[in-house]
N, C-alpha and C positions, 0 to 999 in steps of 0.2 A: 512811743519814742518815734521821732522823725529820722528817716534814713539820710544818711550823708552820701551823695554821690562824688565821683571822683575828683572833679573840677573843685569842689566846695573842700574836700579832704585835702587837696593840694595846697589850696589858699590857706587853710587852717595851719598846715605843717610850716607853710613859708612864714606865717606870722609867729609861730613859735621859734623858728629859726632866726628870725629878725629880733626877737627879744634876747635870744641867747647871744646874738651877735653883739647888741648893744650893751648888754650887761657885761660881757667879756671885755669889749671895749673899754668901758668906763673902768674897769677894776683890773686891768692889765693882766687879763687871763688867756694865755696862748690857746688857740683852737685852729683846727682846720676841718673843713667839710672831708669827708673820706669815703670810701668803697665807692659803690655806685653813684653817689651824690657827686663826689669829685669826677669821676668819669664823666657822668652827664654834663658838669660845668665846662669841662674841657672839649668833648665831641659835640654837645647839642647846646650849650649856653643854657642849660636848665635840666629838667627831668629827663633821663632816658624814657622814651616815649611810652614804653610799657611798664615804667617804674611807678611806684606808689608810696615811696618812704624817702626820709632825709635821715642821714647819718653824720656825726661828726666825731672828731677824735680830739683828745688833750693830752699833753705830757701828764703823768701821774701827779706833780705837785699842782698843777693847774687844776687837774680834774678834782682833787680832794678840796681845793679851795672853792671851786664852783659848787660841788655838792654841799658844803658846808654853810654856804652864805646865800645861795640863790632864793631860797623860801623866804628867808627872813627880810631879804631887800627887795622882795617882788611882791606887789600887792595885787596882782591881776589873778585870773583864773588858772594861771599857769602854775604848776608845782613841780619840782624834781623828785623822783622817786628812786631810792636804791635799798639794797638789802639792809642798810645801816638805819633807815628813818622809816621803813615799813616791813613789819615782820612777815607780811604775807608777799613781799617782793622776791621772787625766785632768781633773778638774773645776776651775774658778777659785773654788770655794768649800770649805768643809769638811764633813766628816761626823763625828759621833761613832757609833761602831759597837760593837756587841755582838760581840766576837770569838769567843764560843762558838756563833754562828750562821753560815750561809752563805746570802747572798741573790743570786739569779740573775736579772738584768734581761735581758729578750729583746731590747729596743730598744737598749740601750746597750752598749758595748764591755764584755765580760766582765772583772770584777775578782775573781778567786777570793778575794782576802783579805778582802772585805767582807762583811758580814752585815746584820742589822737595825740600821737606823741612824735618826738625826735630823740633818737638814740644817741647817748653821749658814751664814747668808749675810752677808757684809759689806756695811754701808752707807757708800758712799763720796760724797766731795764731789764737786760739779759745778761748771763754770765759772760764775762770777757774771754774766759777759756773756751776753746772751740769744743773741747770734749765736754766741757760742763754744760755748754749751750745745747748740744745733742741730747743729753740726758734730760735736760729741762723740757725741751720740746716733747721728748717721749712720754714725760710723765704728765705734761699738760694734755696731751691728746688723750691718753688713758682716762684722765679725771673728767674731760669734756664728754668723751664717749658715755662714760659711766652716768654723767648727769643727764644726758640726751636720754639715755635708755629708761632711767627712772621717772624723769620729771615730765616729759613730754606726752601728750595724750596718745593713745593707741591708734595708729592709722589701719583703717580697714584694708588696706592694700598690702600690709606688711604679712610676711610669711608666718605660718600659725606658730611655729616654734619660737619666733621672736616675740610674738605676742605673749605666749606662755612664759617665756623668760623674763620678760618686762613685768608681768603680773606678779611674778615669784620676787623680783627684786624689790619691787614697790612694796610688796608685804613685808619683807625683811627690814626695809628700811623706813617704814612708815613713821616709827618715833624720831627720825631725823627729817626735820622740815627741809625743804627745797631751799629756805632762806638760809637755813645752817650750812646747806652745801655750797651756796653762793658766796657766803662769807670765806669758807674754806678755799674756794679759788681765789677770793679776793686776796687773802693772806699769801697764796703762793705767789701772786702777781707781785706784791710789793717786796719781796725778799731781795731783789736787786734794785739799787737804786738807779733812778733814771738818769740823775746829773753825773754819777759815777761810772756809767755804763758806756761802752763804744757802740753797741748795738741795742736797739730798742724795736718794740712790737705791740701791737695789740694781741697780746699772746693768750688772754683768758677768754677770748671769743674769736672772731676773724677766721682768717683764710689760712690758719697755722704757720708754717714757715716762710709762706710767701709774704707774710706780713713784716718780716725781719728787715731792718733797714739801718744805716748808720744814724747815730743819733744826731749828727750836724745836720740831718734833714729837717730838722725843727728850729733850726738857727734864722730861717729867713722865711717870709710869709708875704703873699700877694693877696689882692682882691681880685677875685673872679665873678664874672657875670653868671647869674643864675636865676633864670626867668627874668622878672622885673627887679631883682634885688642885686647886691653885692655881697659876697660872703668871703670870709679868710680862708686861704689854702696855702699848704706848704708851697714854697716857691719852685722846689725840684719835684714837682708832680709828676715828672715823666719817669723817674727811679720809682716811685711808688706804684704808679699805675702798669708799669712794664712788669714789675714783680707780681702783680696781682692778676693781671688780665692778658699778658704778654702783648700782642699788637693791638693795642687797645683802641686805635682810632678805626679798626675793622669791624664792621657790623656782625654780630652773630648770625648763624643760619636763621630763616623764619621761625622754625619751629621751636628756637629757643629764645624768640623775643616775647616771652611771657612773664607776668609776675611771679616771683618766688613765695608771694604772700597769700594767706587765705584767710580773710577776716571780712567783718561787718562792723559798719561804724553808724552809730546814731546821736542824736542830740538826747541828753537826758530830760 
């Protein structure tokens, strides 16, 4: 297999994101680049210099429409994977993958059918009652931590007791696949209607309560420069980025200017 270097990786990611953008535009699907990708667009007009992925988010109704229709209307080498169309898929969100490539993530459970990808995160409604929202966030946190302990690969830097606990839990829950648990998180996310909620969030993954924002933030979108392309973004990106990163225009210390991912990418 031929190794894919960072510049080629980014070009492949940009091409995937362009296809997503074109498909969403044609089919009236709302989406916004998100997380570090949106931060990169605002602060650097492209990738954060030390970043190596692209993320986007969609209101739950648009996300469901996208996941249900993308593969049947797209005859290229790109395919959307989710826990509902691939029983080996273990995340509660979706990925659009270039199937001509292979990506090996060292920290996550290996999925040999995946390659270079763009993550698609659903934005779900939250309970309108403040106390109910707090209970929801606490429940989500416990379930996400539980999922990480069971289904992530054991890190050699982890404390010995954590390794032992993870092995025990993995054995106990071996009959229940990671795909089963991803669907469990999915069902939790859709409990509250996006359209009927005052507040929404990427709750089943993301930055926990920092993701919480008024639903009105998804009323208006703009096109932002990203490298040599233009992608859709929520117009009020300041509220979103301030929640996630604080003073987001300020660069982090040098020691934190590193990729958070650990993977290798090859052509099949």
